[in-house]
N, C-alpha and C positions, 0 to 999 in steps of 0.2 A: 430659382429659374436668372438666366444671366441677363443682365440690364439692355444687351441686346435683343433678347428673345421680347422681353416689352416693349418694346419698340418697334417691331414688328407691323406694320398697320395691317387693320382686319380684312383690306381686300384684296392681300397675300395669302389669307387662311380661307375666305368664302369660298373660291375654285374648291380647295379641297373637299371641302362640308360636304360641296354639291355635287362632287364626284363621287363621294360615298352615298350619299341623301341615292344618288341614281342607279348607286353599286354598280360603278363604272370602274372595278380593278386596275384597269389600264391605264384611263385618267387620273388616277390616284397616282399610280406609281410614277407617273412623267410627272406631275405636279411635285412629287414629295422629291425625287430625283433635280428638278428641278431650281427647287425650293434650295435644298443641301449645297448643290452647287454656287448658288447667290449666298447664300449665307455663311454657309457651313453647316458641316456634320453635328456639332454640339449646338447650335442656334436651333436644329431641325428637332433633335432629341427633346430640348428646352421645351421648344414652340408644340411640338407632338404631345409631347405628358401633360402640360400643362397651359395649355390654351386649348388644342384638339379635342383630346380624348374626354376633356369635364365636358364638352359642347354638346356630344353626342347623348342621344336617345339612347336607350335598352338595348334596341334591335340593332343599332346601327351599328352600335360598341360590338357586339355579337356578330355581325356581319364582316367586319374588320379585323376582327381576333380569328375568325375563321380562315380568310384570305390570307392573313400575313402568315399562321400557321401551315398550310395549305399549299402555299409557295416552295415548290423544287429548286433547291441550291448546288 
C-alpha cells in the first residue's frame, strides 16, 4: 500500500462504509468518484483494497461485489 493511502484520514473512508451499510450504490459511486478525483486512482485502489474491503462484513462485501459486477459499462 502506498504511503499516501496510509495517510488518508478515516473521515474520508467512513462515508463510503456508511453508503455500503445503507446499500446505497449511487451514493457509494459518487463518493468513489470524488475520492479518486481528489487523491488519484492509484491511491483509491490502495484504500479500496487494503482499508475499505477488509473492514466489510461478509454480507456487505457480497453486496458490493454484486453491485460492481452488475454495472453495465
